[in-house]
matplotlib code that plots the C-alpha trace (Angstrom):
import matplotlib.pyplot as plt

x = [21.6, 24.8, 24.7, 26.7, 24.0, 21.2, 20.8, 19.8, 16.5, 16.3, 13.1, 11.7, 8.5, 7.2, 7.8, 6.1, 3.1, 2.9, 2.9, 0.2, -1.9, -1.7, -2.6, -5.5, -6.9, -6.8, -8.1, -10.9, -12.0, -12.0, -13.7, -16.4, -17.0, -17.3, -19.6, -22.0, -21.6, -21.0, -17.9, -18.9, -19.4, -18.1, -17.8, -15.5, -13.5, -12.8, -11.7, -9.5, -8.0, -7.2, -5.5, -3.5, -2.4, -1.4, 0.6, 2.3, 3.2, 4.4, 6.6, 8.1, 8.8, 10.3, 12.6, 13.7, 14.4, 16.6, 18.7]
y = [6.2, 6.5, 7.4, 4.3, 2.1, 3.3, 0.9, 1.9, 0.6, -0.5, 0.4, -2.7, -3.4, -5.3, -2.3, 0.1, -2.2, -2.5, 1.2, 1.5, -1.1, 1.0, 4.2, 2.4, 1.2, 4.6, 6.5, 3.9, 4.3, 8.1, 8.2, 5.8, 7.8, 11.1, 9.6, 7.7, 9.7, 6.5, 6.1, 3.0, 0.2, -3.3, -3.9, -1.0, -1.8, -5.3, -4.0, -1.3, -3.7, -6.2, -3.7, -2.0, -5.3, -6.6, -3.4, -3.5, -7.2, -6.8, -3.8, -5.6, -8.7, -6.5, -4.6, -7.7, -9.5, -6.6, -6.5]
z = [13.4, 11.3, 7.6, 6.8, 8.4, 6.0, 3.2, -0.3, -1.4, -5.1, -6.8, -8.6, -10.4, -7.4, -5.1, -7.5, -7.9, -4.1, -3.6, -6.3, -4.5, -1.2, -3.0, -4.9, -1.6, 0.0, -3.0, -3.5, 0.1, -0.1, -3.5, -2.4, 0.8, -1.1, -3.8, -1.6, 1.6, 3.5, 5.6, 7.6, 5.2, 5.7, 2.0, 1.3, 4.5, 3.1, -0.3, 1.2, 3.8, 1.1, -1.2, 1.6, 3.1, -0.3, -0.8, 2.6, 2.3, -1.3, -0.4, 2.6, 0.4, -2.3, 0.1, 1.9, -1.4, -2.6, 0.5]

ax = plt.figure().add_subplot(projection="3d")
ax.plot(x, y, z, "-o")
ax.set_aspect("equal")
plt.show()
């Protein structure tokens, strides 16, 4: 990969919110597991999956929109 081929990613509000959604999902899952000592719970999986998917899709849309 050539250095000229690497595109610069502009940091926008949407990208920051998307990254925060990913972090919120991961932190929420870890905090829930530590607090309740339960790591296999369908409810926490669904909340975490929603936040992480929202963050990934939002960051992809934000990056594609800026390029």
